[in-house]
N, CA and C of each residue as an Amber inpcrd file, in Angstrom:
protein
   675
  75.7960000 123.9520000  91.9750000  74.9640000 124.5570000  90.9240000
  73.5640000 124.7760000  91.4890000  73.4410000 125.7690000  92.3750000
  72.1640000 126.0880000  93.0000000  71.3700000 127.0430000  92.1080000
  70.0550000 127.1580000  92.3110000  69.2700000 128.0870000  91.4850000
  69.8150000 129.5140000  91.4570000  70.2050000 130.1140000  92.6010000
  70.7720000 131.4630000  92.5200000  72.0580000 131.5260000  91.6930000
  72.8960000 130.4950000  91.7850000  74.1270000 130.4740000  90.9810000
  73.8090000 130.3810000  89.4940000  72.8120000 129.5760000  89.1540000
  72.4230000 129.4100000  87.7480000  71.9560000 130.7380000  87.1630000
  71.0730000 131.4140000  87.8870000  70.5390000 132.6850000  87.3860000
  71.6360000 133.7450000  87.3590000  72.4860000 133.7490000  88.3760000
  73.5830000 134.7070000  88.4040000  74.5230000 134.5440000  87.2200000
  74.8300000 133.3010000  86.8670000  75.6980000 133.0580000  85.7140000
  74.9950000 133.4530000  84.4190000  73.6970000 133.1700000  84.3360000
  72.9410000 133.5960000  83.1600000  72.9470000 135.1040000  83.0060000
  72.8400000 135.7970000  84.1250000  72.8830000 137.2690000  84.1180000
  74.2390000 137.7540000  83.6030000  75.3200000 137.1440000  84.0910000
  76.6580000 137.5270000  83.6450000  76.8620000 137.2270000  82.1630000
  76.1800000 136.1950000  81.6670000  76.2860000 135.8370000  80.2500000
  75.3870000 136.6800000  79.3550000  74.6550000 137.6060000  79.9520000
  73.8360000 138.5100000  79.1610000  72.4810000 137.9720000  78.7600000
  72.0550000 136.8780000  79.3790000  70.7580000 136.3040000  79.0210000
  69.6150000 137.1670000  79.5460000  68.5190000 137.1620000  78.8140000
  67.3400000 137.9060000  79.2460000  66.2150000 137.0130000  79.7010000
  66.3060000 135.7230000  79.3600000  65.2790000 134.7590000  79.7440000
  65.9280000 133.4070000  79.9560000  65.5310000 132.7400000  81.0340000
  66.0440000 131.4110000  81.3420000  64.8940000 130.5010000  81.7640000
  65.0940000 129.1940000  81.5970000  64.1520000 128.1950000  82.1070000
  64.9470000 127.1490000  82.8690000  64.3960000 126.6950000  83.9770000
  65.0150000 125.6180000  84.7380000  64.2750000 124.3280000  84.4240000
  65.0000000 123.3420000  83.8890000  64.3690000 122.0810000  83.4830000
  65.1880000 120.9100000  84.0070000  65.0810000 120.6560000  85.2970000
  65.7590000 119.5090000  85.8870000  65.1370000 118.2100000  85.3770000
  65.8890000 117.1280000  85.4930000  65.3820000 115.8220000  85.0650000
  64.1960000 115.3980000  85.9320000  63.0360000 115.2600000  85.3020000
  61.8430000 114.6900000  85.9270000  61.4750000 115.3300000  87.2630000
  61.7670000 116.6080000  87.4210000  61.4590000 117.2860000  88.6820000
  61.3240000 118.7910000  88.4840000  60.3660000 119.3630000  89.2160000
  60.2140000 120.8240000  89.2680000  60.5140000 121.3440000  90.6740000
  61.1610000 120.5280000  91.5000000  61.3300000 120.8580000  92.9150000
  62.1490000 122.1180000  93.1460000  63.0310000 122.4770000  92.2200000
  63.8530000 123.6780000  92.3950000  63.3300000 124.8850000  91.6230000
  62.1290000 124.7740000  91.0750000  61.6060000 125.8830000  90.2750000
  61.2580000 127.1080000  91.1200000  60.7740000 126.8940000  92.3380000
  60.4250000 128.0350000  93.1970000  61.6550000 128.8760000  93.5360000
  62.7490000 128.2890000  94.0310000  63.9440000 129.1070000  94.2800000
  64.5470000 129.6800000  93.0060000  64.4040000 128.9880000  91.8980000
  64.8810000 129.5160000  90.6180000  64.1410000 130.7970000  90.2620000
  62.8180000 130.7850000  90.3630000  62.0370000 131.9770000  90.0220000
  62.2840000 133.1010000  91.0140000  62.5440000 132.7560000  92.2760000
  62.8860000 133.7820000  93.2650000  64.2030000 134.4590000  92.8880000
  65.1680000 133.6700000  92.4270000  66.4440000 134.2360000  91.9850000
  66.2520000 135.0890000  90.7370000  65.3860000 134.6450000  89.8340000
  65.0920000 135.4360000  88.6340000  64.5410000 136.8090000  89.0130000
  63.6890000 136.8280000  90.0090000  63.1060000 138.1090000  90.4380000
  64.1800000 139.0370000  90.9810000  65.1210000 138.4910000  91.7390000
  66.1890000 139.3220000  92.3030000  67.0750000 139.9090000  91.2060000
  67.3110000 139.1410000  90.1630000  68.1610000 139.6020000  89.0610000
  67.3690000 140.2970000  87.9580000  66.0650000 140.4020000  88.1400000
  65.1770000 140.9460000  87.1080000  65.3760000 140.1900000  85.7870000
  65.4220000 138.8910000  85.9160000  65.5750000 137.9700000  84.7940000
  64.2240000 137.3260000  84.5070000  63.8150000 137.2890000  83.2530000
  62.6010000 136.5650000  82.8950000  62.8640000 135.0740000  83.0620000
  61.9750000 134.3820000  83.7680000  62.1970000 132.9690000  84.0420000
  60.9520000 132.1270000  83.8600000  61.1420000 130.9060000  83.3790000
  60.0490000 129.9520000  83.2190000  60.3550000 128.6850000  84.0030000
  59.3740000 128.1720000  84.7540000  59.5570000 126.8840000  85.4170000
  59.3560000 125.7530000  84.4240000  60.0970000 124.6710000  84.5950000
  59.9510000 123.5720000  83.6470000  60.5560000 122.2800000  84.1430000
  60.6900000 121.3430000  83.2160000  61.1960000 120.0040000  83.5170000
  61.7090000 119.3800000  82.2210000  62.7640000 118.5900000  82.3370000
  63.1870000 117.7390000  81.2270000  62.6860000 116.3300000  81.5400000
  61.5800000 115.9890000  80.9430000  60.9040000 114.7240000  81.2300000
  61.4540000 113.6240000  80.3310000  61.6930000 112.4630000  80.9150000
  62.1320000 111.3050000  80.1400000  60.9580000 110.3540000  79.9630000
  60.5710000 110.1290000  78.7290000  59.4410000 109.2480000  78.4490000
  59.8610000 107.7820000  78.5960000  58.8760000 106.8950000  78.5100000
  59.1610000 105.4600000  78.6030000  60.0670000 104.9890000  77.4770000
  60.0240000 105.7020000  76.3320000  60.9020000 105.3590000  75.2060000
  62.3130000 105.9100000  75.3810000  62.5480000 106.6450000  76.4830000
  63.8360000 107.2970000  76.7750000  64.0270000 108.5680000  75.9620000
  62.9460000 109.1730000  75.4950000  63.0050000 110.4520000  74.7930000
  62.9500000 111.5830000  75.8110000  63.8080000 112.5650000  75.6400000
  63.7820000 113.7420000  76.5050000  62.8430000 114.7960000  75.9200000
  61.9150000 115.2460000  76.7500000  60.9880000 116.3160000  76.3850000
  61.2330000 117.5170000  77.2770000  61.3270000 118.6970000  76.6820000
  61.3710000 119.9220000  77.4650000  59.9420000 120.3740000  77.7180000
  59.6020000 120.4890000  78.9930000  58.2500000 120.8890000  79.4000000
  58.3380000 122.2510000  80.0820000  57.5710000 123.2080000  79.6040000
  57.5710000 124.5570000  80.1630000  56.1740000 124.9280000  80.6200000
  56.1280000 125.7660000  81.6610000  54.8600000 126.2260000  82.2180000
  54.9290000 127.7350000  82.4030000  53.7830000 128.3700000  82.2940000
  53.7710000 129.8320000  82.3790000  53.7700000 130.3300000  83.8170000
  53.4770000 129.4480000  84.7670000  53.4610000 129.8720000  86.1670000
  53.9280000 128.7290000  87.0620000  54.3880000 129.0770000  88.2430000
  54.9290000 128.0970000  89.1770000  53.8730000 127.0960000  89.6150000
  52.6560000 127.5590000  89.8650000  51.6160000 126.6640000  90.3540000
  51.3670000 125.5090000  89.3880000  51.2770000 125.8090000  88.1030000
  51.0670000 124.7480000  87.1100000  52.2220000 123.7470000  87.1330000
  53.4420000 124.2530000  87.2650000  54.6150000 123.3750000  87.2870000
  54.6020000 122.4650000  88.5100000  54.2380000 123.0190000  89.6630000
  54.2530000 122.2240000  90.8900000  53.1560000 121.1730000  90.9050000
  51.9910000 121.5170000  90.3810000  50.9090000 120.5290000  90.2980000
  51.3000000 119.4150000  89.3290000  51.9130000 119.7960000  88.2140000
  52.3950000 118.7970000  87.2590000  53.4330000 117.8930000  87.9110000
  54.3580000 118.4780000  88.6480000  55.3980000 117.7130000  89.3280000
  54.7830000 116.7000000  90.2900000  53.7640000 117.1300000  91.0160000
  53.0950000 116.2370000  91.9570000  52.4120000 115.0850000  91.2190000
  51.7730000 115.4030000  90.0970000  51.1090000 114.3670000  89.2990000
  52.1220000 113.3800000  88.7360000  53.2600000 113.8970000  88.2930000
  54.2720000 113.0430000  87.6720000  54.9350000 112.1040000  88.6720000
  54.8870000 112.4420000  89.9490000  55.6190000 111.6610000  90.9520000
  55.2420000 110.1800000  90.9290000  54.0010000 109.8750000  90.6160000
  53.5700000 108.4700000  90.5900000  54.0460000 107.7420000  89.3360000
  54.6040000 108.4830000  88.3850000  55.0920000 107.8810000  87.1380000
  56.6130000 107.7170000  87.1250000  57.2900000 108.1900000  88.1670000
  58.7420000 108.0350000  88.2470000  59.1020000 106.6530000  88.7770000
  60.2410000 106.1390000  88.3360000  60.7500000 104.8880000  88.8900000
  61.2500000 105.1330000  90.3100000  60.8980000 104.2480000  91.2080000
  61.2950000 104.3930000  92.6030000  62.5830000 103.6110000  92.8570000
  63.6750000 104.1300000  92.3250000  64.9910000 103.5280000  92.4940000
  65.9080000 104.5330000  93.1750000  66.6170000 104.0950000  94.1790000
  67.4340000 104.9920000  94.9780000  68.6300000 105.5260000  94.1890000
  68.9070000 106.7940000  94.4070000  70.0820000 107.4100000  93.8070000
  71.3460000 106.9050000  94.4850000  72.4270000 106.8470000  93.7350000
  73.7400000 106.5480000  94.2820000  74.6030000 107.7860000  94.0710000
  74.6350000 108.6840000  95.0820000  75.3270000 109.9710000  94.9110000
  76.7840000 109.8380000  94.5000000  77.4330000 108.7600000  94.9300000
  78.8420000 108.5860000  94.5900000  79.0300000 108.3080000  93.1030000
  77.9710000 107.8880000  92.4280000  78.0240000 107.6130000  90.9880000
  77.3630000 108.7280000  90.1830000  76.1420000 109.0910000  90.5840000
  75.3420000 110.0310000  89.7940000  75.3640000 111.4590000  90.3340000
  75.9510000 111.6600000  91.4930000  75.9730000 112.9850000  92.0900000
  74.7810000 113.2180000  92.9950000  74.8940000 114.2270000  93.8300000
  73.8140000 114.5600000  94.7530000  72.7040000 115.3060000  94.0240000
  71.4680000 115.0320000  94.4050000  70.2960000 115.7040000  93.8390000
  69.7420000 116.6300000  94.9160000  70.1780000 117.8760000  94.8850000
  69.8970000 118.8110000  95.9680000  68.6490000 119.6330000  95.6910000
  67.8440000 119.8000000  96.7190000  66.6850000 120.6880000  96.6840000
  67.0100000 121.8730000  97.5750000  66.9000000 123.0890000  97.0320000
  67.3570000 124.2910000  97.7300000  66.2060000 125.2080000  98.1120000
  66.5110000 126.1550000  99.0180000  65.5560000 127.2120000  99.3240000
  65.8550000 128.4230000  98.4460000  65.1480000 129.5190000  98.6900000
  65.2810000 130.6990000  97.8320000  66.6760000 131.3110000  97.8620000
  67.4330000 131.0420000  98.9350000  68.7760000 131.5990000  99.0560000
  69.8610000 130.6250000  98.6100000  69.4420000 129.4690000  98.1080000
  70.4090000 128.4900000  97.6450000  70.9090000 127.5480000  98.7170000
  70.3460000 127.6540000  99.9310000  70.7270000 126.7300000 100.9970000
  70.0510000 125.3810000 100.7650000  70.7570000 124.3240000 101.0900000
  70.2400000 122.9800000 100.8420000  69.1620000 122.6270000 101.8590000
  68.0000000 122.2640000 101.3510000  66.9060000 121.8200000 102.2090000
  66.9420000 120.3120000 102.4180000  67.2130000 119.5930000 101.3380000
  67.2200000 118.1310000 101.4110000  67.8360000 117.5710000 100.1280000
  68.0120000 116.2770000 100.1190000  68.4320000 115.5660000  98.9110000
  67.2890000 114.6870000  98.4280000  67.0740000 114.6770000  97.1180000
  66.1040000 113.7500000  96.5380000  66.7170000 112.3550000  96.5660000
  66.0320000 111.4140000  97.2000000  66.5960000 110.0770000  97.3870000
  66.4950000 109.2080000  96.1380000  65.4080000 109.3450000  95.3910000
  65.2270000 108.5130000  94.2040000  65.9270000 109.1340000  92.9920000
  66.5480000 108.3020000  92.1880000  67.2820000 108.7840000  91.0170000
  66.3150000 109.3510000  89.9840000  66.5670000 110.5790000  89.5690000
  65.6240000 111.2900000  88.7020000  65.8820000 111.0910000  87.2140000
  67.0290000 110.5780000  86.8340000  67.3410000 110.5050000  85.4050000
  66.7020000 109.3050000  84.7160000  66.1500000 108.3750000  85.4930000
  65.5020000 107.2190000  84.8780000  64.2600000 107.6390000  84.1000000
  63.8700000 106.8030000  83.1560000  62.6530000 107.0560000  82.3850000
  61.4230000 106.9390000  83.2770000  60.4170000 107.7410000  82.9740000
  59.1160000 107.5590000  83.6030000  58.3910000 106.4170000  82.8840000
  57.1790000 106.1000000  83.3470000  56.4010000 105.0490000  82.6760000
  55.4420000 105.6220000  81.6380000  55.6260000 106.8950000  81.2890000
  54.7340000 107.5600000  80.3330000  55.2640000 107.4390000  78.9100000
  54.4610000 106.8770000  78.0220000  54.8030000 106.8880000  76.6080000
  54.7230000 108.3250000  76.0870000  55.3630000 108.5810000  74.9550000
  55.5080000 109.9390000  74.4320000  54.1890000 110.7010000  74.3820000
  53.1890000 110.1510000  73.7270000  51.9380000 110.8920000  73.5610000
  51.1820000 111.0290000  74.8770000  51.3250000 110.0550000  75.7760000
  50.7080000 110.1760000  77.0980000  51.3800000 111.2940000  77.8970000
  52.6950000 111.4000000  77.7600000  53.4190000 112.4700000  78.4430000
  52.9720000 113.8380000  77.9330000  52.8280000 113.9560000  76.6200000
  52.3700000 115.2180000  76.0390000  50.9740000 115.5690000  76.5350000
  50.0920000 114.5860000  76.5830000  48.7300000 114.8320000  77.0630000
  48.7430000 115.3190000  78.5060000  49.6210000 114.7430000  79.3220000
  49.6890000 115.1340000  80.7290000  50.2010000 116.5680000  80.8750000
  51.1960000 116.9200000  80.0880000  51.7070000 118.2980000  80.1180000
  50.6120000 119.2770000  79.7010000  49.9220000 118.9720000  78.6220000
  48.8580000 119.8570000  78.1300000  47.7240000 119.9810000  79.1430000
  47.4300000 118.9060000  79.8560000  46.3740000 118.9360000  80.8690000
  46.7290000 119.8520000  82.0320000  48.0180000 120.1630000  82.1690000
  48.4770000 121.0690000  83.2230000  48.9010000 122.4250000  82.6440000
  48.3480000 122.7560000  81.4890000  48.5380000 124.0780000  80.8620000
  49.9720000 124.3370000  80.4030000  50.7250000 123.2620000  80.1730000
  52.1030000 123.4290000  79.7440000  52.2960000 123.1660000  78.2610000
  53.5120000 123.3770000  77.8080000  53.9100000 123.0240000  76.4450000
  55.1010000 122.0770000  76.5450000  55.2500000 121.2170000  75.5460000
  56.3520000 120.2540000  75.5580000  56.8500000 120.0320000  74.1380000
  58.1530000 119.9360000  73.9910000  58.7510000 119.7040000  72.6790000
  60.0450000 118.9100000  72.8570000  60.5040000 118.2330000  71.8100000
  61.6690000 117.3510000  71.9340000  62.9520000 118.1220000  72.2380000
  63.7220000 117.5770000  73.1650000  65.0100000 118.1670000  73.5250000
  66.1170000 117.5940000  72.6520000  67.1360000 118.4010000  72.4110000
  68.3510000 118.0190000  71.6650000  68.0720000 116.9310000  70.6260000
  67.2780000 117.2920000  69.6260000  66.8720000 116.3210000  68.5980000
  68.0510000 115.8270000  67.7670000  69.1740000 116.5420000  67.8250000
  70.3520000 116.1710000  67.0410000  71.3270000 115.2850000  67.8130000
  70.9540000 114.8690000  69.0040000  71.8270000 114.0110000  69.7990000
  71.3900000 112.5490000  69.7130000  72.3790000 111.6580000  69.7890000
  72.0750000 110.2280000  69.8150000  71.4130000 109.8470000  71.1330000
  71.9120000 110.3770000  72.2300000  71.3920000 110.0260000  73.5470000
  70.0970000 110.7740000  73.8260000  69.0090000 110.0290000  73.9140000
  67.7060000 110.5610000  74.3220000  67.0920000 111.5440000  73.3320000
  67.5960000 111.5860000  72.1040000  66.9910000 112.4230000  71.0720000
  65.8810000 111.6760000  70.3550000  64.8130000 112.3740000  70.0270000
  63.6510000 111.7220000  69.4290000  63.9830000 111.0800000  68.0900000
  64.8170000 111.7220000  67.2890000  65.1570000 111.1640000  65.9820000
  65.9490000 109.8690000  66.1290000  66.9060000 109.8420000  67.0360000
  67.7280000 108.6520000  67.2270000  66.9010000 107.4770000  67.7400000
  65.9040000 107.7700000  68.5620000  65.1180000 106.6960000  69.1750000
  64.0030000 106.2060000  68.2620000  63.2870000 107.1260000  67.6340000
  62.1610000 106.7380000  66.7810000  62.5460000 106.6130000  65.3120000
  63.7140000 107.1280000  64.9610000  64.1380000 107.0970000  63.5670000
  63.5840000 108.2340000  62.7390000  62.7840000 109.0880000  63.3560000
  62.1560000 110.2110000  62.6580000  61.5910000 111.1750000  63.6940000
  61.0530000 112.2810000  63.2120000  60.2590000 113.1810000  64.0550000
  58.8340000 113.0700000  63.5400000  57.9610000 112.3850000  64.2680000
  56.6240000 112.0520000  63.7530000  55.8250000 113.2880000  63.3460000
  55.3900000 113.3650000  62.0940000  54.6350000 114.5390000  61.6380000
  53.2420000 114.6310000  62.2490000  52.7210000 113.5180000  62.7590000
  51.3630000 113.5360000  63.3010000  51.2930000 114.1200000  64.7110000
  52.4590000 114.3430000  65.3370000  52.4690000 114.9230000  66.6820000
  52.7090000 116.4250000  66.5570000  51.7730000 117.2470000  67.0060000
  51.8790000 118.7050000  66.8130000  52.7660000 119.3870000  67.8550000
  54.0590000 119.1580000  67.7660000  54.9770000 119.8460000  68.6750000
  54.9730000 121.3460000  68.3770000  55.1080000 122.1980000  69.4050000
  55.1380000 123.6390000  69.1730000  56.5220000 124.1750000  68.8380000
  57.5630000 123.3490000  69.0420000  58.9360000 123.8170000  68.8200000
  59.8680000 122.6170000  68.7460000  61.1110000 122.8810000  68.3870000
  62.1810000 121.8920000  68.3830000  63.3730000 122.4910000  69.1330000
  64.1600000 121.6150000  69.7450000  65.3540000 122.1020000  70.4310000
  66.5780000 121.3650000  69.9180000  67.6260000 122.1200000  69.6350000
  68.8860000 121.5770000  69.1280000  70.0040000 121.7880000  70.1350000
  70.9750000 120.8880000  70.1010000  72.2070000 121.1220000  70.8510000
  73.1660000 121.9650000  70.0160000  73.2110000 121.6830000  68.7270000
  74.0990000 122.3920000  67.8000000  73.2490000 123.2430000  66.8600000
  73.2610000 124.5430000  67.0860000  72.4320000 125.4460000  66.3020000
  72.7680000 125.4790000  64.8240000  73.9840000 125.0670000  64.4580000
  74.3710000 125.0810000  63.0490000  73.6260000 124.0290000  62.2260000
  72.9400000 123.1240000  62.9000000  72.1930000 122.0740000  62.1980000
  70.7480000 122.4700000  61.9050000  70.3680000 123.6830000  62.2900000
  68.9680000 124.0890000  62.1600000  68.4610000 123.9990000  60.7250000
  69.1900000 124.5720000  59.7820000  68.7340000 124.5710000  58.3880000
  68.5690000 123.1500000  57.8630000  69.4990000 122.2740000  58.2170000
  69.4370000 120.8890000  57.7450000  68.2080000 120.1730000  58.2910000
  67.8750000 120.4350000  59.5440000  66.7070000 119.7780000  60.1360000
  65.4080000 120.3390000  59.5760000  65.3710000 121.6280000  59.3270000
  64.1640000 122.2090000  58.7200000  63.9260000 121.6060000  57.3300000
  65.0070000 121.3700000  56.6020000  64.8800000 120.7830000  55.2680000
  64.5170000 119.3030000  55.3500000  65.1190000 118.5980000  56.2870000
  64.8750000 117.1630000  56.4210000  63.4540000 116.8680000  56.8750000
  62.9190000 117.7420000  57.7460000  61.5710000 117.5410000  58.2830000
  60.7230000 118.7710000  57.9550000  60.1560000 118.8150000  56.7500000
  59.4060000 119.9990000  56.3090000  58.2540000 120.3780000  57.2400000
  57.6950000 119.3990000  57.9370000  56.5820000 119.7130000  58.8430000
  57.0420000 120.5070000  60.0610000  58.3640000 120.6250000  60.2510000
  58.8830000 121.4510000  61.3460000  59.4040000 122.7940000  60.8550000
  59.3400000 123.0400000  59.5570000  59.9890000 124.2160000  58.9710000
  59.4560000 125.5300000  59.5240000  58.1920000 125.5550000  59.9020000
  57.5920000 126.7910000  60.4000000  57.6380000 126.8990000  61.9210000
  58.2870000 125.9380000  62.5770000  58.3290000 125.9380000  64.0400000
  59.5350000 126.7110000  64.5670000  59.4540000 127.2010000  65.7990000
  60.6420000 127.7710000  66.4320000  61.6820000 126.6750000  66.6720000
  62.9140000 126.9470000  66.3670000  64.0320000 126.0670000  66.7100000
  64.8510000 126.7820000  67.7790000  64.9480000 126.1850000  68.9390000
  65.6590000 126.7850000  70.0560000  66.9750000 126.0530000  70.2820000
  67.9840000 126.7830000  70.7060000  69.2790000 126.2010000  71.0450000
  69.5360000 126.5180000  72.5100000  69.4730000 125.4980000  73.3440000
  69.5620000 125.7070000  74.7880000  70.8730000 125.1550000  75.3390000
  71.1620000 125.5080000  76.5710000  72.4370000 125.1080000  77.1680000
  72.4680000 123.6310000  77.5280000  71.3460000 123.0980000  78.0130000
  71.3260000 121.7360000  78.5750000  72.4780000 121.6030000  79.5630000
  72.6330000 122.6230000  80.3980000  73.8060000 122.7170000  81.2690000
  73.6430000 121.8840000  82.5340000  74.7040000 121.1530000  82.8770000
  74.7600000 120.4240000  84.1360000  75.8420000 120.9950000  85.0510000
  76.5930000 121.9700000  84.5290000  77.5520000 122.7310000  85.3250000
  77.4270000 124.1950000  84.9180000  77.8840000 125.0970000  85.7870000
  77.7810000 126.5250000  85.4800000  78.5670000 126.8840000  84.2260000
  79.6800000 126.2060000  84.0010000  80.5060000 126.4960000  82.8420000
  79.8580000 126.1410000  81.5180000  78.7880000 125.3350000  81.5710000
  78.1000000 124.9280000  80.3450000  76.9840000 125.8860000  79.9500000
  76.6940000 126.8680000  80.7950000  75.6550000 127.8400000  80.4530000
  76.1190000 128.7140000  79.2950000  75.3210000 128.7600000  78.2530000
  75.7020000 129.4790000  77.0430000  75.3420000 130.9590000  77.1190000
  75.9280000 131.7100000  76.2080000  75.5590000 133.1090000  76.0420000
  74.4050000 133.1910000  75.0430000  73.9570000 134.3890000  74.7460000
  72.7960000 134.5870000  73.8710000  73.0530000 133.9840000  72.4940000
  72.0790000 133.1920000  72.0070000  72.1830000 132.6680000  70.6430000
  70.9280000 132.9360000  69.8280000  69.8830000 133.4400000  70.4620000
  68.6500000 133.8040000  69.7690000  68.1520000 135.1260000  70.3440000
  67.5370000 135.9290000  69.4890000  66.9530000 137.1870000  69.9340000
  65.4580000 137.1870000  69.6370000  64.7030000 137.6940000  70.5730000
  63.2500000 137.7670000  70.4470000  62.8380000 139.2270000  70.5450000
  62.1020000 139.6960000  69.5630000  61.6410000 141.0830000  69.5770000
  60.3570000 141.2010000  70.3920000  60.3840000 142.0960000  71.3680000
  59.1990000 142.3860000  72.1700000  59.1020000 143.9010000  72.3200000
  57.9240000 144.4210000  72.6250000  57.7850000 145.8700000  72.8080000
  58.7240000 146.3920000  73.8900000  59.2910000 147.5580000  73.6510000
  60.2570000 148.1280000  74.5850000  59.6820000 148.3550000  75.9750000
  58.3840000 148.6050000  76.0590000  57.7870000 148.9260000  77.3510000
  57.2680000 147.6900000  78.0900000  57.6400000 146.4930000  77.6250000
  57.1910000 145.2690000  78.2920000  57.9230000 145.0940000  79.6200000
  57.2120000 145.0420000  80.7610000  57.8690000 144.7970000  82.0460000
  58.5720000 143.4430000  82.0300000  59.7240000 143.3560000  82.6790000
  60.4980000 142.1120000  82.6100000  59.6950000 140.9260000  83.1240000
  58.8130000 141.1720000  84.1130000  58.0480000 140.0650000  84.6710000
  57.0120000 139.5160000  83.6950000  56.7490000 140.2380000  82.6050000
  55.8020000 139.7570000  81.5900000  56.4950000 139.0880000  80.3980000
  57.8130000 139.2070000  80.3350000  58.5460000 138.6840000  79.1820000
  58.4160000 137.1670000  79.0870000  58.5450000 136.4740000  80.2160000
  58.4960000 135.0140000  80.2000000  57.1440000 134.5120000  79.7100000
  56.0690000 135.1160000  80.2070000  54.7370000 134.6860000  79.7750000
  54.5310000 134.9790000  78.2870000  55.0280000 136.1300000  77.8200000
  54.9140000 136.4610000  76.4020000  55.6510000 135.4260000  75.5540000
  56.8630000 135.0720000  75.9640000  57.6400000 134.0570000  75.2510000
  56.8940000 132.7210000  75.2460000  56.3690000 132.3280000  76.3930000
  55.6250000 131.0690000  76.5090000  54.4450000 131.0430000  75.5450000
  53.6730000 132.1130000  75.5210000  52.4890000 132.1540000  74.6610000
  52.8790000 132.1550000  73.1830000  53.9720000 132.8330000  72.8550000
  54.4130000 132.8600000  71.4620000  54.8570000 131.4730000  70.9970000
  55.6190000 130.7750000  71.8390000  56.0450000 129.4200000  71.4900000
  54.8350000 128.5040000  71.3720000  53.8970000 128.6560000  72.2730000
  52.6890000 127.8270000  72.2580000  51.9360000 127.9700000  70.9400000
  52.0060000 129.1540000  70.3580000  51.3020000 129.4160000  69.1010000
  52.1660000 129.1280000  67.8670000  53.3970000 128.6500000  68.0970000
  54.2460000 128.3000000  66.9610000  55.0200000 129.4620000  66.3820000
  55.3920000 130.3850000  67.2230000  56.1380000 131.5740000  66.8060000
  57.5630000 131.1940000  66.4170000  58.0530000 131.6760000  65.2970000
  59.4290000 131.3900000  64.8900000  60.3910000 132.2970000  65.6470000
  61.4010000 131.6810000  66.2720000  62.4100000 132.4230000  67.0230000
  63.7270000 132.3490000  66.2680000
């Protein structure tokens, strides 16, 4: 599941915009964006960050530089525990053509030492946006861990695994009713990449390379998707 394969499968599935959000790492974002350019796919660099509470946050950035600087800053907050590829699989870092450059030695799925609000502050300090991932899941979902979605935290969006639960969550948490609810693949294999489930209206003359930034800015402002 290399970056070119991911983008290629997204292209075959008819997607117009994709984000790469590996666990606690942005190391493959550069080859991902290079593949997006080849396929004329709008792409955003990102990360699925695990907080100290074990909450998964989707972190998105409007440009590669912001993502890489954030990744470098986050490195000191990751647990330094060696990966066991025979159990957790290989953590491959690729070049623009999908060739393997190296393996990440430390296991990336462990929680960082950042509490939820500290993690959000760090993302914002690097010009990014962050919102809870798969809020409807027991594993690493904010609701399951905290028992609620805190109204005092100004998330710009929510992400669901099951899109059919959107109406129920908007009703259950009125403070999220005006937020975008996104349904993402959370794919760990190519077969898990979903087809289009949301449509975003943009001007017809928008160059594809501007679509990702437009989407990022709209989500940042609380645009309903």
